[in-house]
C-alpha positions in Angstrom: 10.0 28.4 110.5 12.2 30.2 113.0 10.7 32.9 115.2 12.4 36.2 116.0 13.8 34.9 119.3 15.5 32.0 117.6 16.9 34.1 114.8 18.4 36.7 117.2 19.8 34.0 119.4 21.4 32.2 116.5 22.9 35.5 115.3 24.4 36.3 118.7 25.9 32.8 119.4 27.4 32.8 115.9 28.9 36.2 116.5 30.2 35.0 119.9 31.8 31.9 118.2 33.4 34.0 115.5 34.8 36.5 118.0 36.0 33.7 120.3 37.8 32.0 117.4 39.4 35.3 116.3 40.4 36.8 119.7 39.7 34.1 122.2 37.2 36.4 124.1 33.5 36.8 124.3 32.8 40.6 124.6 30.7 41.6 127.6 28.8 44.0 125.3 27.6 41.1 123.2 26.3 39.2 126.2 24.7 42.3 127.8 23.1 43.3 124.5 21.8 39.7 124.1 20.3 39.7 127.6 18.5 42.9 126.9 17.3 41.7 123.5 16.0 38.5 125.0 14.0 40.5 127.6 12.6 42.8 124.9 11.7 40.0 122.6 10.1 37.9 125.4 8.2 41.0 126.6 6.8 41.6 123.1 5.6 38.0 122.8 4.0 37.3 126.2 2.6 38.6 129.4 5.1 40.6 131.5 5.2 38.4 134.6 5.7 35.2 132.5 8.3 37.0 130.4 10.3 38.2 133.4 10.2 34.9 135.2 11.2 32.9 132.1 14.0 35.3 131.3 15.4 35.3 134.9 15.0 31.5 135.3 16.6 30.7 132.0 19.5 33.1 132.5 20.1 31.7 136.0 19.9 28.1 134.8 22.4 28.8 132.0 24.7 30.6 134.4 24.5 27.9 137.1 25.0 25.0 134.7 28.3 26.3 133.5 29.5 27.9 136.8 31.0 24.7 138.2 33.1 24.2 135.1 34.4 27.8 135.6 35.1 27.1 139.3 37.1 24.0 138.3 39.0 26.1 135.7 37.5 24.1 132.9 36.2 27.2 131.1 36.4 30.9 131.1 33.9 33.4 132.6 32.8 34.6 129.1 31.5 31.1 128.4 29.5 31.1 131.6 28.0 34.5 130.8 27.3 33.4 127.2 25.3 30.4 128.5 23.4 32.7 130.8 22.5 34.8 127.8 21.4 31.7 125.9 19.3 30.6 128.8 17.6 34.1 129.0 16.5 33.5 125.4 15.5 29.8 125.8 14.1 29.5 129.3 15.2 27.1 131.9 14.2 23.7 130.3 15.8 24.6 127.0 18.8 26.0 128.7 19.5 22.6 130.1 18.9 21.0 126.7 21.3 23.5 125.0 23.9 23.1 127.8 23.9 19.3 127.3 24.2 19.6 123.6 27.0 22.2 124.0 28.9 19.9 126.3 28.7 17.1 123.8 29.7 19.5 121.0 32.6 20.7 123.2 33.8 17.2 123.8 33.9 16.5 120.1 35.5 19.8 119.4 38.1 19.2 122.1 39.0 15.8 120.8 39.4 17.2 117.3 41.5 20.0 118.5 43.8 17.7 120.5 44.1 15.3 117.6 44.9 18.1 115.1 47.6 19.4 117.4 49.1 16.0 118.1 48.2 16.2 121.8 45.4 13.6 122.0 47.4 11.1 123.9 48.4 13.7 126.6 44.8 15.0 126.8 43.5 11.5 127.4 46.3 10.9 130.1 45.2 14.2 131.8 41.5 13.0 131.7 42.5 9.7 133.2 44.5 11.4 135.9 41.5 13.6 136.9 38.9 10.8 136.7 40.7 7.9 138.3 40.3 9.2 141.9 36.6 9.9 141.3 36.0 6.4 140.0 37.8 5.0 143.0 35.7 7.0 145.4 32.5 5.8 143.6 33.7 2.3 144.2 34.2 3.0 147.9 38.0 3.3 147.9 39.3 6.4 149.6 41.3 8.4 147.1 42.3 12.1 147.0 42.0 14.1 143.8 45.2 14.4 142.0 46.0 17.9 140.5 47.5 18.0 137.1 51.1 19.1 137.1 52.0 22.6 135.8 52.2 22.6 132.1 50.1 19.5 131.6 47.3 21.4 129.8 46.9 20.5 126.1 45.5 24.0 125.4 42.3 25.9 125.7 39.5 26.0 123.2 37.0 28.6 122.0 34.0 27.2 123.9 31.6 29.7 122.3 31.8 27.5 119.2 30.4 24.6 121.2 27.6 26.8 122.7 26.7 28.0 119.2 26.6 24.4 118.0 24.4 23.3 120.9 22.1 26.3 120.4 21.8 25.6 116.7 21.2 21.9 117.2 18.4 22.6 119.7 16.8 25.2 117.5 17.1 23.3 114.2 15.9 20.0 115.8 12.6 21.7 116.7 13.1 21.3 120.5 13.4 25.0 121.1 10.2 26.4 122.7 9.9 29.8 124.2 7.7 30.5 127.3 4.9 33.0 127.0 
């Protein structure tokens, strides 16, 4: 049986996914409301110090896990803020689990979107262009990163869908545990 924290989190990530699909944005008011709801629900369920530390650590974990992807221009700021909100609900360990599931769901979603748009081959070429220098450096061969040429993008994706899928998979698989 789902607890209140899980139900509210699912509702919020589904709302974020629907909004991201419709307008390709995740509203700040949704993320801020979610952060406040997570704090209130944790506060109600546990001692204040444990509540605040789990909320802060989870939010920071979610934020920091997706921040490098934003810095590399692989995702938008709204996706990073959404993952911070998810972490505030889930706590740090579950934020990591949800982020990994979200990244896997995002990979599948990205492949499906590229295939549906007829851009799969170009997307795989872009991936090879980005990864080849990294693989060479791992093998000890000096190689500089190669930026993608202008216009090489095969399109963006509504990443809130992947975060919602990762959150739902974690919750429904029974691996979601709240601190407190």
